N, C-alpha and C positions, 0 to 999 in steps of 0.2 A: 626581518619578519613582517614589519608593518607594510612593506611593499608587496610581499607575497600575499598577505591577507587584506589587501586594499579592496574596498567595495568597487565592483564593476557595474556595468550597465544592467547585467542580468540579476545581480544581487539586489539592486535597487528596485527592479521590477518585482521580484519575489516579495519584498517588504511592503509592497502596495496591496498584496493579496491577503486579506484578513481571514480567509477560510483555513481550516485545518487540512493540510496536504503533505505529501512526501514527494521526494524527487528521485528519479533514477538518473544517476550521474555516470555517463559513459565517456566523459571528456577530460577529467582532471586526474592527474597521477598523485595528487597530494591527499593522503588518507584523511577522511573527516573534514575536508576543506569547508564544506557547507555548515558544519556544526559550529564553526567559529563565528557564524552570523546567526546562530540559533535557528537554523533551518534543518528540517528532518529529511534524511535520505535513506534509501534502502541499500544494504551492503555496508561497507566500511568496517573498521576494526572495533571490537568490543571484547573485553576480557571474559565476559560471561557468555560462553558458547553453548546456548541451548540447541537441542537437536533441530527444532523448527527453524532457528536462525541459520544453522548450517545448510539446511535445504534451500532456504532463500538465497544464501550466498552462492551456492552452486549454480542456481538458476541465473543469478546476476552475472556470474563468471561466464556462463554460456552466452548471455546477451552481449557482454563485453567482447567475447571472441567473435561473435557475429558482426559486431560493429567494426572491429579491427579488420575483418575480411570483406567488408563492404556488403554484408548480407543481412544486416539488421532488419531492413524493411520486409524481406522475405520471411524472416524467422519470427517476427513480432507476434504473429497469430498464436504461436505456441505459448506465449507468456502473458497474453492479454488478461486472462482470468486472474493470474497472480498479481498483476499490476493493479487490477480493480480491488482485489482483496486487501492489498497493502496501501490503498488510499493514495496511489501515485497519480499526481496531476500533471507533473512536468517531466520532460526528458531532456537532458543536456547532452549534446553530441558535438563531435568535431567535424562531422560531415553533414551535408544537406540531406533531407529525406523527402521521398515522394509518396510515402505511405498514406493511404486514405484514413488511417486510424490516428494520424497526428495532424495537428494544426500549427503552422509556423507562427511564432510569436515575434522574436527579434534575433538579430545576429550581433554579437559583440566583437567588434573589430580588434580590440586590444587583446582579448584572450583567444580569439578565433573560435568561439563557441556558438553553436546554434541552439536556440531554446525552442522547444516544441511543447504544445499542450496535448496531453493524451485524451482523446475524445471519449474514451470509456471510463473516465474518472468516476470513482464511487466515493460517497461521503465516508467520513471516519466512523459514523454510527448509522445504522439502518435496520429496518425490519425486512428480513428475507421472505420470499414467497413460500419457501419450504425448508424444513429442517429434516434431514434424513439421518436415521440412526445407522451407524456403521462402526465396525471395529477400528480402534484407533490406528492400528498398524496398516490399515488399508487406506487411510485418509490421504497419505502422501501421494499415492498413485492417482488419486482423483484431482489433486490440486496442482502438483508440481510436474514440470516437464521432465521426462526420462527418455533419453534418446534410444534406449534399447526396448522401450515399450510402446504400445499403441497409443496414439494421441487422442485425448478426449477433450473437446471444447468445454470450458468451465466458466460459469458466470455466478459469482457469489450472491448477486441479487436474486437469482432464481433458486439456488439451493446452497445450504451450508451443511457441513457434516458434524455430528456430535453424537452423544450417547442417548439422545432422545429423538422422537419423531414428532413433527408438527407441520401442519399445512395452514397457511394464513388465508383466511377467507377474503374473497375479492372485495366485499363491501367494508372490510375493516379500514377505518380511517385513523388509526393510531398514529401519533407523531412523536418524534424525539428531536431535541435540539440541544446543542452544547451550550451551557451557560458560562462555564469557566474551565480552564485547563491549566494544571500545574503538575510538576513532577510527581507529587505524592497525593494529589487530590484532583478528581475530575467531577464536575457537577453537570448533570444532564437533566433537562426538563422533559418529562415524559407524560404524554396524555394517551393513555391506553384504554380503548373501549372494552377490551377483554384480555384474558391471559395471553401473553405474547412472548416472542423470542427476539431480543434486541442484540444486534451484533456491534461490538466495539473493536475496532482494528487497533490493537495494542498488544504489547508483549505481556504474556500471562505468567505471573508468579503465584503458584498455588497458596503460599503462606503469606502473601503480601496484600492483595486486593480484597476488600470487603465492601459490601453495600451498607453504608452507615445509616442511611435514612430508612431502609427497609431490610433489616437483618435476615428476614425469612427468604429473600430472593437469592437464588443459587447462581453462582458464577461457574460457567462451564467452559472447558477448553474446546 
């Protein structure tokens, strides 16, 4: 077991990055391998299968299929918005990439893995330019790739979908910064010039999360 979960060149690189990020792992067949090193990835096994998680997993499976068929670079454009929304900063692959959306970082000879940085990386928290009101059952079509439906390019920095509508003014200089992050407590320092909509890329549990410092603030899915 120790040999299987031994730190490699890429894991050591990840540990030098102090930002909050997730990883798209297309290269390892060991479920939740990265979790052994306290690294967050999209996909993987979890006993609580929320519907939104299942949609993510289906899209990850399509990306894995593209990688297996040597077509990941061509298909990446269909998933860029999702990767941004999920705070994906790095992609682990078994094959080299020539995509302009990826920046080569390192190659680990021991594992045969290529590490790339996703140039469209989005922060874990951010203020979107626009919040568009839409029926919840229609959100999936806007965000996730569906092979049987028309593709729409999506950028979560430009627009997010919820049950309210809001447009952020160009001169708004509101800021948000993560102070601390733990499994059951997240502290965010916010300087808001006016009423705003802050996005936190995290799993939503309706009866779990509350805003303890400002109970009047509503948490929306």
